[in-house]
C-alpha positions as CSV (number, residue, x, y, z in Angstrom):
1,X,120.8,96.1,112.7
2,X,120.7,95.6,116.7
3,X,121.2,99.4,116.9
4,X,118.4,100.0,114.6
5,X,115.8,98.1,116.4
6,X,117.0,99.1,119.8
7,X,117.0,102.7,118.9
8,X,114.0,102.7,116.6
9,X,111.5,100.3,117.7
10,X,112.3,99.6,121.1
11,X,112.1,103.5,121.9
12,X,108.9,103.6,120.2
13,X,107.6,100.5,122.1
14,X,108.4,102.3,125.3
15,X,106.6,105.3,124.4
16,X,103.4,103.0,123.4
17,X,103.5,101.6,126.8
18,X,103.0,105.2,128.1
19,X,99.4,105.1,126.6
20,X,97.6,105.2,129.9
21,X,99.5,108.4,130.9
22,X,97.6,110.3,128.1
23,X,94.4,109.9,130.1
24,X,95.0,112.8,132.3
25,X,93.5,116.2,132.5
26,X,91.6,117.3,129.4
27,X,92.5,114.3,127.6
28,X,90.0,112.6,129.7
29,X,87.4,114.3,127.7
30,X,88.7,112.9,124.6
31,X,85.9,110.7,123.7
32,X,84.9,109.8,119.9
33,X,81.2,110.4,120.3
34,X,79.6,113.2,118.6
35,X,77.3,114.4,121.4
36,X,80.9,114.7,123.6
37,X,82.7,116.0,120.7
38,X,80.6,119.3,119.9
39,X,81.7,120.5,123.0
40,X,85.3,120.0,122.9
41,X,87.5,122.7,123.7
42,X,90.2,123.8,120.5
43,X,92.7,121.9,122.4
44,X,90.9,118.6,121.8
45,X,90.2,119.4,118.1
46,X,93.9,120.1,117.6
47,X,94.8,116.9,118.9
48,X,91.9,115.2,116.9
49,X,93.3,116.7,113.5
50,X,96.6,115.8,114.5
51,X,95.7,112.3,114.9
52,X,93.8,112.3,111.5
53,X,96.6,113.8,109.8
54,X,99.1,111.1,111.5
55,X,96.9,108.4,110.2
56,X,96.6,109.7,106.7
57,X,100.6,110.0,106.6
58,X,100.6,106.3,107.8
59,X,98.0,105.3,105.1
60,X,100.0,107.1,102.3
61,X,103.0,105.6,103.4
62,X,102.1,102.2,103.7
63,X,100.4,102.4,100.5
64,X,103.5,103.5,98.6
65,X,105.5,101.1,99.9
66,X,103.4,98.4,99.3
67,X,102.7,99.3,95.7
68,X,106.6,99.5,95.2
69,X,106.6,95.8,96.5
70,X,103.8,94.7,94.7
71,X,102.0,93.3,97.6
72,X,99.3,96.0,97.9
73,X,96.3,94.0,96.5
74,X,96.8,91.2,99.0
75,X,96.8,93.5,101.9
76,X,93.5,95.0,100.6
77,X,92.0,91.7,100.0
78,X,93.0,90.7,103.7
79,X,91.5,94.1,105.0
80,X,88.2,93.5,102.9
81,X,87.9,90.0,104.1
82,X,88.5,91.0,107.7
83,X,86.2,94.1,107.4
84,X,83.4,91.7,106.1
85,X,83.7,89.5,108.7
86,X,83.7,92.2,111.4
87,X,80.6,93.8,109.8
88,X,78.7,90.4,110.0
89,X,80.0,90.0,113.7
90,X,78.9,93.4,114.6
91,X,75.4,93.0,113.0
92,X,74.4,90.1,115.2
93,X,76.2,91.7,118.3
94,X,74.2,93.9,120.7
95,X,77.1,96.3,121.5
96,X,80.5,96.7,119.7
97,X,83.5,98.2,121.7
98,X,86.5,98.5,120.0
99,X,89.3,98.8,122.5
100,X,92.6,100.5,122.3
101,X,94.2,97.1,122.2
102,X,92.2,96.1,119.2
103,X,93.6,99.4,117.4
104,X,97.1,98.5,118.2
105,X,96.9,94.9,116.8
106,X,95.2,96.2,113.6
107,X,97.9,98.8,113.0
108,X,100.6,96.4,113.8
109,X,99.3,93.9,111.1
110,X,99.5,96.3,108.4
111,X,103.1,97.4,109.3
112,X,105.4,95.0,107.9
113,X,108.2,97.0,106.1
114,X,111.5,97.6,107.4
115,X,111.2,101.5,107.0
116,X,112.3,104.0,109.9
117,X,108.8,105.6,110.0
118,X,107.1,102.2,109.9
119,X,109.3,100.4,112.5
120,X,108.4,103.6,114.8
121,X,104.8,103.5,114.1
122,X,105.0,99.4,114.6
123,X,106.9,99.8,117.8
124,X,104.4,102.4,119.3
125,X,101.4,100.5,118.4
126,X,102.6,97.3,119.8
127,X,103.3,99.2,123.0
128,X,99.8,100.6,123.1
129,X,98.5,96.9,122.6
130,X,100.6,95.5,125.3
131,X,99.4,98.4,127.6
132,X,95.8,97.9,126.8
133,X,95.8,94.3,127.5
134,X,98.0,94.8,130.7
135,X,95.9,97.4,132.1
136,X,92.3,96.8,131.2
137,X,92.5,93.0,129.9
138,X,91.8,91.8,126.8
139,X,87.9,92.2,127.0
140,X,85.7,91.2,124.2
141,X,84.7,93.4,121.6
142,X,81.3,92.0,120.6
143,X,78.6,91.8,123.4
144,X,75.7,89.5,122.7
145,X,72.0,89.4,124.5
146,X,73.0,85.9,125.8
147,X,75.8,87.1,127.4
148,X,74.3,89.5,129.7
149,X,71.6,87.2,130.4
150,X,73.9,84.7,131.8
151,X,75.8,87.5,134.0
152,X,72.3,88.6,135.1
153,X,71.6,85.0,136.5
154,X,74.4,85.2,138.6
155,X,76.5,82.6,136.5
156,X,80.1,83.0,135.4
């Protein structure tokens, strides 16, 4: 088991820790905003569709595994509760900024099956989550009007 975890999860974790290095060159223009996306060069569209394909493979794999284990309904219930909570919080917020550490945490929270692909994915997204918090800090996802007023008054 040590060799499996060391060579699958730890290698993936190390790769995830290098997420900052992806923000170089043309990748600095990789912003998920239609006003920016409509001017993307073909290479960024290739990256985008590769990421979408990866996420589809991940979702299909997790669904198949969780159906086989008989736990899919519990995960869907938990995701539904979280999505409802998030929607309510987002409606009350002035701004919502989903950081890459949040995406890493979300993916890791649904990857619990000891499968080589899922273990690798878990390692990568754990690395992305830790790298995001270490480099940029764990900034808030939701911004409310009263927070900006407090900062405008010079108070911390």
